[in-house]
N, C-alpha and C positions, 0 to 999 in steps of 0.2 A: 141626532145628536146617536152618536155609538157609546159603545159602552165605557170607553175611558174616558170620555169628557166627563159621562155624566159623574162618573166616579170623582174625576180632577175637580170637577165644579161643587161637588159637594162636600170634599174632603175643605175645599178652599176656605167653606163656610165656618169651619171650624176652628180657624187660624185667626186671633185675636189681632190687636193692635200693639206693637211693642213687644210682641214675644222675638225668641230666636228659634228656626224653626230647620231643624236640616229635610231634606229630602233626599230620597232613596233615588236608586237610578233607577230608568225605565219611566213607566207608568204614575210614578209617586213627582216625578221633576216634572210632568202636567201642572203642577197644583200651581204655580208661579204663573201660569197666561190665566188663571180666573179670581187673581185675588180682587177682592170690591178696593175700589178704588179708594176710600173712604178709611183702609185696612193701610198702617206702616209697619213693616215686619221687616227683619234680618235674616234673609233665608242662607243658611251653611251649609255646606258640602267638605265631608271629611277628608277632602285632599288638600283644602287648606284656603279655602273662600270663605267670606262673608262676607252678604250683599249679594247675593245673586240675582238677576232679573231672570225676566222670560227668555226666552230660545231668540236670537237673534234675527232678524229678515235677511232671505236667501242672498248670498255673496257679502254679507257682512261681518261671517264669522272670524272670530279672531282662533286661531290654535293654540295659544297662550293661555285662552279663557274657558275650562270645560268643568263641567261636574266631576264627582267622582268615577263616572262609566264613561268617561269620555265625550261626553255630548255638548255642544257648542251652547255656550250661556252670554247672559249681557252680565252686565255688573250696576248698581244703581249708584246714585252719590254718596258719598261714604265709605265703601265698600273694601274692603281690606284683605291682603294677601296673608298667608299667616303658614307658618311651618308646619308639618304633621303631629309635631309634640303638644306645640301650642293647640292644635285643632282638637287630637283625641285628650287632650287634657281636659277641656270644656266638655267632651263627650263623656268622660269619666268621672268628674269632677262633679257632675250633677247639672251642670249649669244650660243646658239644652230645656227648655219650656215644650218641646214637641218635636216629635219625629215624624216621619211617614213613609214608611216601608212597604216594598211589594210582598206577595207571599206566594210559595207553592200551597202550603198548607196551613189551617188554623184547627185546631180539636178545639173538644167540648170544654175544656180548661181555662183556654184562652191563651196556649202555648201555640208559639208559632214556626213553622219551618220553610226556612228561605234562603239556604245559603249553600246547597247542594243535593246536586241526585246520583246517589250511590251509582259507581260505573261509567258516569259522566267527567268529562273533562270540568275539573274546576279551577280558575284562576286565582282564587284565594276566598278567604272569607269576607274581604273586605271588612266594614265597619259595622254590619249588623249587629254583632253577638255585642259589641258595646253600646251599640246604640239601645236594642231592649232593655240591658242594663240600666245603660244610665240617664238616657231621657226623663223627663215627668210624667210624658205623657207618648203613646205608643199608638200611632194608627195605623192601621193594615189598610192599603187600598190593592184590592186584587179584581180580579173578573171570578164569578161564583161558581164557575165550573172549568172543568179544564177537558175538551172534548168530549163532551156531556158528562163529564164522572164530574160528581163534589168534592169541591176544593176545604171544605166544612165540615169535618170529620169527627165521631167519638174518640178516636186517639191519631195522631200522626202517624204515619206510614213511613215518613222520609227524617231524619236525624232534625232535631230539636236546635231552634238558635238560641233560644236564654229557657230557662224555666222560671219565666216572669209572665206572668198576665198581660197579655196586650191592652190596652184601654177601647180601643172601640175598631170593628172591622166594618171596612165600604167598599159595596161591590156595587154591578149596577142593577142589582136586585134587592140591593137590602142595605141598612145600618142594625149592625148588630152589637151589643153591647155583652161582652164578658163579666161576669158578676161571681159573689160569692155563689150562688144559686143556681149556674150555669148560663147558657146565651138567651141573651134577650134580646127579641126582633122590638127595634126600636120607631124602625120606618121602613117604607117599603120603596121599590124605584118607581118610575113611572110607567104607568100602565100593569105593573106588575100586582097581583093578589097574595094574601097572607099563603094562602092552599100552593100559589107557585114557586113562594121559598121556600114552604115547606119540602115540595116534591125535588128541589133542585139541591138540599140540605140534609146532608147524612149524620148530623149529631142531632139531637133535640133541639129545638129554640121555644122558650118560654114568653106565650103570649102574653100582655098587660093589658088589658082595655084594648080599646079600639088603636089601630096601630096607622099613624098618617103615614102620607105619599112624602115623600121626601122633596126638601126646597133644593132649588139650584142655584137660585140668584138671591 
């Protein structure tokens, strides 16, 4: 099981029956593949789809049915195509139960940086700023380090997406909850120790009691 699958499987366990959930591009879109069979939700993409399903089998892709990043998706029974105004009305109006976003960095306050790298070509900010500000629960799904360098830092060095604390950070190494008291280590990844997580994290982590290993099913 690779890092991305571990992360997607763990995030999928936080999706509850009846939710309206936004999945960001890239790694977050994999969450739809691992939703428990007894959970019935509607996944939303800001390009104007409610009712996203998993990626279609090879050869069954429909160019008119994509997520916000242009990746091919399927549609579940009852899915709807809506315009951009309606889509962002749902986001900005506080109607999303949860959003799952990728991350470049998260700091000790739980602030996310995920929309640009200075000096690099940026196609646009997309919906990330609206999603962090508007969704009831914001889950960051990202690999724990980038080329061996920590992505969870005392302070972000990249431009912030929003000045709102995210709800949860899920990596292949840990589940971390930003709180008023700082970043709390809630779970460790498969075969990972608390010391491993600390060594790969630049921000201070608070440890409360015994930290369990994350469930993936």
